[in-house]
N, C-alpha and C positions, 0 to 999 in steps of 0.2 A: 504494500500500500504506500503510494508515493504522494499523498496529499493529505493535508489536515490543517491544524491551527496550533500556534503557540499562544498561550494565554498568560498575561502578566498578572500574577496573583495579587500584587500590591494595588493595582489599579482596575483590574477587570478588563483591560484592553486586550483585544485578540487580533491576530494577524494570520491571514491565509498563507500557507507555505506549500512548496512542493515536497521534497524529502526533508523531514525535520532536521536531520543532522547536517546535510549539505547546505540547507538554507541558512541555518544559524552560524555556520562556519564562515560565511561571508561577513567580513567585519562591519560593513554598513548596516547589515541586518541585526546583528547582535548588539551593536551600539544603539540602534533604533529602539530596541526592547529595554534599554536602560541598564544593561549589564555593566559592571565595573570594568575599567580598562584592563586590569590584570586578568580578569576572567575571559574577556575577549581574546587576549593574547594566548591564554591557556587553551582555549577552544581551537584557535588557529594552529597551534603547535601540534595538535593530535593528527595522526595520519588517518584519514578517513578510509574505511573499508566497508563494503556493503555487507550489512548484517553480521559484522564481526566485532571484536573487542574495541576497535577504534571508534566505531559508530556509537556503541553503547557508552563509551567514555565521554563522548561529546554530549550525548543526551543527558547523562547524569550530571555533568558540569552545569548544564543549563538549568536542570530541575533543582539542583542543590542551591541555586542562586535565584529561586523564586519564580521559575517558569513552570507552567503546566502544559503537558502535551495532550492534544486531543486529536482523535481520528474516528472516522465512521466505519461501521461494519454492517454492510448491507443497508437496506432502506430505513431501519428502525433503531439500531443500536449505536450509541456513541460512547467511546471509552476515553477516560481521563487518566493520565499517568503523572505521578508527582512524587516528591520526597518530603514535602512539608506535612504538617498535621492534616489528617483526613478532613476534619470538620472545617478547618481553615480553607482547604482546597475547594470544598463544596460551596462555601460562601463566596469564594473568589470567582467561581464560574457561573454564578446566578445570572449576571447580565448576558453571558454567552448563551446559556440555555434559553433565556427569554427570547433571544434574537434568532436562534437557529433550530431549536427542538420543537417538535409537534406534540400533540396530546398523547399519541401512542408511542412516542420515543422512549427507549430504555436507556437510562444513564448509568454507566458502570464506572466505578472509581477504584483504581489500583494504586495503593501506596507501595512504592518500590523499595522503601526502607524497612517497613514493618511487615510487609506481606499481606496487610489487611486489604480486603476486597469487599465491596458491597455494590448492589445494583437496585434500582427502583424504577417504576414507571413514572415518567415525568408528569404526565397529565394528572395522575392520582395524587402526586406529592406536591404539585406546583403551589397550591394555596398555602400549605403548611410551610414549605421552604421559604416562600416569599414573606411569610409572617416572621421569619427569623428563628424558628424552633426546629432544630434538627434531631431532637432526642428520639423521635420515632424511628430513626435509622438504626439505632443501636439495639443490641440484644436486651430483652426485658430486664435482666438483672442489672443493667447499666442505666436504666431510665429512672428519672425521679418520679415520685408519686405525683399524681395530678389531683387537684381539687375540683370536684364536680361543681358545675355552675348552678345546679338545681338539686333539690331534695327529692327523695322518692315519695310517691310514685311519679314516673315520667315515661314518656314514649320518645324513642330516638329513631328517626327514619333517614334513609339515605336517598338523596336525589328525589324527594317526594314533591309532586305537584310543581315541577319545573324549578324547584329551589336547588341550587347547586350545593353539593356536599351534604354533610350531615345536619339535620335540624332536630331540635329537642323542644318538646312541650311539657311543662310541669303540669301534672294532673291534680285535681282536687284531692285533698287528703282523705275525705270521707267517701271517695269513690271506691267501691269494692271491686274485686277482680272481674266479676261478671258484668258490672256496669261499665268498667273500663273497656272490656272487649266489645261491648255493645256500641260504645262511642267510636272505637276504632273501626268497627265493621261499617258504621254509617259514614264516617268522615274520612277514613283512610283505608278503604277496602283493599287497596293494592300496595299498601305500605310494606317496605322491607327494612327491617332493623331490629329494635329491641323494645320490649315492654318491661319496665322495671317496677316491681310492686313494693309497697311499703314494708312488707314482711321479709324482704331480702331476696325473694325469688326474682329471676329475670328470664323472660321468655323470648325466644327467637321468633321473629315475625317473617314469614315469607308470603308472597302473593297467593291468595286463595287457598291457604293451608291452615290447619289448626295452629293456634286457637282462634283465628279469625273466622274460620268457616266451621260450623258445627259438624261433628263427625257423622251425625245422623244423616246429613245431606250427602256426605261423600261415600259412606259405606254403612248402611243401616245394620249389617250383620256384625260390625265391630263396635257399634254404639255402646253396647253394654260393657265393653272393655275400657271405655274412656275414663280417664281420671276425673273425678268430680271437681277438682280444683282448676285444672288447665284445659281439660277436654282432650288431652293427648291419649292416643290409643296405647294402653299399657296393661300387661298382665300382673304387674307387681309394683310395689311401692319403690320409688327411686328410678323406675324406668321411664317416667314421664318428665316433663319440664320442671315439675316441682322439686325434683331431686338434683337439678342442675345448679349446684351451689359453689362449684369450684371457680373462683373468680380471679381475674388478673390483678396482681398487686399494684399495677400502674394505673389502669383505667377503670377497674372495679366491675368489668363485664365478664361473663362466663368465658372460660378458656375452651371448654368442650361444649360444642353446640350442635346437637343432633338436628337434622333437618327433616321435617315431617314427610313421610312417604319415600324417603331416600335412604337414610342410613341409621334408622332406629327400628321402626316397625312399619312396614309398608301398608298401603291401604287394602291389600289383598290378604293380610294376616301373616305374611312371612316375617320371621324374627331376624333382624339384622342388628349390628352393634355399631356404636360410634367408633370410627377408626382412631387409633392412637395418634395419628399424625395431625388430627384436628387441633390438638393442644399446641403443636409446633407451628401450625399454620395461623394461629391467632394473630390478628393485627390490632394493636391498641387503637382505640378511638383517641384522636388528639382533641381533647376537650376545649382548649383555647380557641380552636378554629370552628367549633360547632356553633351554628346559628341558634340562639335561644329565643323562642317566641311565646307569648302568653297563651293560656288555654283557650281563650275566646277566639284566637286566630284559627286554631284547629277546628273548633266547632262551626266556624263560618264556611269551612271547606266541605262541600257536599260531594255526592257521587258525580 
């Protein structure tokens, strides 16, 4: 691959190049990027060789002095290579990503000093990144606790009614679970997200699935197996959503989230189980970027 960009971490400026090593070995180019005179001389002194130790030495000299190397892989993936701190590198390339990446682009960051590597979908992460919070990129054990902007009970929906991202409505405290479900069935029948109850239970919401749709309407033969609390088809205590109490230490939402009709008990009566990888696939809700609206906003939204 013989085309890409050099990005100046200190300023966010970026420059289109042909081969990264050959381009920066030209003194007028390395000087234009603001490299110190002694570094420009060191880069010129290296014997360039295609894909060999000389080329790598040139690249490392540039990156060790505040430059970030970027190149594309196919139509959707862009890789950033650097030797500075990973979080600093991500912050430095925000202007570049805004100018060049699309909603479906995948940004991959490789720290050549530490070996650390991470990737994310730019469209999904754009709002959070531009808000300045990168903690969602780190493993859960490295993330700080988040303060929820609302008390329980509440409903949290993703991309509902043309509202971008996650939106949260605090529900009245005196609303019991069945009343809450009735409200959601009326005003958010196709909502996808979470219903958090005052008693600590949190229910996963999927379009046209329990607990939004009564099991009696989906499969009358399984109606007598439904949990009286959440309406989930289950043959034993703890097999329904009421037993889903293992929560994330960061965002307070369940880590294991069975999906109705898919990976717990399907609507034909076959018993399945929540895959263990569901816990590892959990993605924290970034509460500071969630739009919080009053309850009467939700009740104004009809079918």
